[in-house]
C-alpha positions in Angstrom: 0.0 0.0 0.0 1.3 3.4 -0.9 2.2 5.9 1.8 -0.6 8.3 2.7 0.5 11.9 3.0 -1.0 14.3 5.5 -1.4 14.6 9.2 -4.7 12.7 9.4 -3.5 9.2 8.4 -2.8 6.3 10.7 0.9 5.5 10.5 0.9 6.8 6.9 -0.9 3.8 5.7 -4.7 4.1 6.1 -7.3 6.6 7.2 -9.3 6.7 10.5 -12.4 6.6 8.3 -11.4 3.2 7.0 -10.6 1.8 10.4 -13.9 3.1 12.0 -15.9 1.8 9.0 -14.5 -1.7 9.5 -15.1 -1.5 13.3 -18.7 -0.4 12.7 -19.5 -3.5 10.7 -18.8 -5.9 13.6 -18.4 -3.8 16.7 -21.1 -1.0 16.9 -20.8 -1.1 20.8 -17.9 -1.8 23.0 -17.8 -3.2 26.6 -15.0 -0.9 27.8 -12.1 1.3 26.8 -9.8 -1.7 26.8 -12.2 -3.5 24.4 -12.1 -0.5 22.1 -8.3 -0.3 22.2 -7.9 -4.0 21.4 -10.5 -4.0 18.6 -9.0 -0.9 17.0 -5.5 -2.5 17.0 -7.0 -5.7 15.5 -8.8 -4.0 12.7 -5.8 -1.9 11.9 -3.7 -5.1 11.5 -6.4 -6.6 9.3 -6.4 -3.5 7.0 -2.6 -2.9 6.9 -0.6 -5.8 8.3 2.6 -3.9 7.8 1.6 -1.5 10.6 2.5 -2.8 14.1 0.7 -1.9 17.3 2.0 -1.4 20.8 -0.5 -1.0 23.7 0.2 0.9 26.9 3.6 2.1 25.7 5.6 4.2 28.2 6.7 7.6 27.0 9.7 8.9 29.0 9.8 12.7 28.3 10.9 13.4 31.9 11.8 11.5 35.1 8.1 10.4 35.2 6.9 7.8 32.7 3.6 8.4 31.0 1.7 5.7 29.2 0.4 6.0 25.6 -2.8 3.9 24.9 -1.6 2.8 21.4 1.4 3.4 19.2 0.9 2.4 15.5 4.2 1.9 13.8 4.4 1.9 10.0 7.4 1.6 7.7 7.7 5.3 7.2 5.4 7.0 9.8 3.9 6.5 13.3 0.7 7.5 15.0 0.3 7.9 18.8 -3.3 7.4 19.9 -5.2 8.2 23.1 -8.6 6.7 23.6 -11.6 7.7 25.6 -14.9 5.7 26.0 -17.5 7.6 27.9 -20.9 6.0 28.3 -24.4 6.5 29.6 -26.6 3.6 30.6 -27.6 1.3 27.7 -28.6 -2.3 27.6 -29.0 -4.3 24.4 -27.6 -6.7 21.9 -25.4 -5.6 19.0 -22.5 -6.7 16.8 -21.5 -9.6 14.6 -21.6 -12.1 16.2 -24.3 -10.6 18.4 -23.2 -9.7 22.0 -25.2 -8.6 25.0 -24.0 -5.3 26.5 -24.9 -3.5 29.7 -23.1 -0.2 29.7 -22.9 1.8 33.0 -23.3 5.5 33.2 -20.3 7.8 33.7 -22.0 10.8 35.2 -19.2 13.4 35.2 -19.4 14.8 31.7 -17.3 17.8 32.8 -14.4 15.5 33.7 -14.9 13.6 30.4 -14.2 16.9 28.6 -11.3 17.8 30.8 -9.6 14.4 30.2 -10.2 14.5 26.4 -8.5 17.9 26.2 -5.7 16.7 28.4 -5.2 13.9 25.9 -4.7 16.4 23.1 -2.2 18.3 25.2 -0.3 15.1 26.0 -0.2 14.2 22.3 1.3 17.6 21.5 4.2 16.6 23.8 4.4 13.1 22.5 4.6 14.0 18.8 8.0 15.6 18.6 9.2 13.3 15.9 8.7 14.6 12.4 7.3 11.3 11.2 4.8 10.9 14.2 1.4 12.4 14.4 -1.2 12.0 17.1 -4.9 11.1 17.4 -7.2 11.7 20.4 -10.3 9.6 19.9 -13.5 9.8 22.0 -16.4 7.4 21.5 -19.6 8.0 23.4 -23.4 7.5 23.6 -23.7 10.6 25.9 -25.4 13.2 23.6 -24.7 16.1 25.9 -21.0 15.9 24.9 -21.7 16.6 21.2 -24.7 18.9 21.7 -24.1 22.7 22.0 -25.4 24.2 25.2 -28.7 26.0 25.0 -28.9 29.8 24.6 -28.8 31.8 27.8 -27.3 28.9 29.8 -24.9 30.1 32.5 -21.2 29.1 32.0 -20.2 26.0 33.9 -16.8 25.3 35.4 -15.8 23.4 32.3 -17.0 26.1 29.8 -13.6 26.4 28.1 -13.4 22.6 27.7 -16.7 22.2 25.8 -16.2 19.7 22.9 -19.6 20.0 21.2 -20.1 20.0 17.4 -18.6 23.1 15.7 -16.4 24.2 18.7 -12.7 24.9 18.2 -10.1 24.1 20.9 -7.0 26.3 21.1 -4.9 28.4 23.4 -5.1 28.5 27.2 -8.3 26.8 28.6 -9.2 27.7 32.1 -11.2 25.5 34.6 -13.8 27.5 36.6 -12.5 30.7 35.1 -9.0 30.0 36.3 -9.8 29.5 39.9 -8.4 25.9 39.8 -5.0 26.3 38.2 -4.3 22.5 38.3 -6.8 21.9 35.5 -5.5 24.6 33.2 -4.6 23.2 29.7 -2.5 25.0 27.1 -2.8 23.9 23.5 -0.3 25.0 20.9 -2.5 23.9 17.9 -6.0 24.8 16.9 -8.5 22.0 16.7 -12.0 22.4 15.1 -14.3 19.7 16.3 -16.6 17.6 14.1 -18.5 14.5 15.4 -19.1 11.4 13.3 -21.7 8.7 13.6 -20.5 5.3 14.8 -23.8 3.4 15.3 -27.4 3.7 16.2 -29.0 1.1 18.5 -32.5 0.8 19.9 -33.6 2.6 23.0 -32.4 5.6 25.0 -28.6 6.0 24.8 -28.5 3.9 21.6 -26.8 6.5 19.4 -23.0 6.3 19.4 -20.7 9.0 18.0 -17.0 9.6 17.9 -14.8 12.7 18.0 -11.4 12.5 16.4 -8.7 15.2 16.9 -5.4 14.8 14.9 -2.3 16.4 16.2 0.3 17.1 13.6 4.1 16.8 14.3 4.4 20.6 14.1 2.1 21.1 17.2 5.0 20.4 19.6 6.3 22.0 22.7 5.9 21.9 26.5 2.2 22.5 26.7 1.3 21.7 30.3 -1.7 19.5 31.3 
């Protein structure tokens, strides 16, 4: 397979759209983040066997080791991936072969936003190699994450960290208007946000969407999380 140019390829060999389309055919719902990580790596191998995958890989940028969810290693390029799987309650049967799922609710949507933005900031630090890009991937059935807040709604403590459709993340993001410095995130790049459909199942909470943010090798530096 020919090398794919551009910052939005996976290890220079395939696109995220191809990987997610293949996942959707057999895995419209996942049991956990680990299930998503493993399934993504397996599909990537099926599509492009020349790309190797490494799960939970330590990144030693300082005295403290940080762990990367998945590193995809191609012949000419690499992609560092951080996953988030945030769910609301949903029970049903989906997939090929069919599997029963009983997803639990993760109630803290503000922390889901914070942790996703932190993933982007981490990837800006991890992608210092010219041949390595990054991908922050969030899959969820919690509609409030992709839905813009209603008009006239008072700002919440995670206002700067909103990740709804059409938002752009860039610059210094303050938690609770800067009153909690520990959660301040600084992004060097600018990231417009567009959600994509993953699957639609029966019942409340049956719609699953994903948000993908690619980090180019040029978005490097010491952005703090």
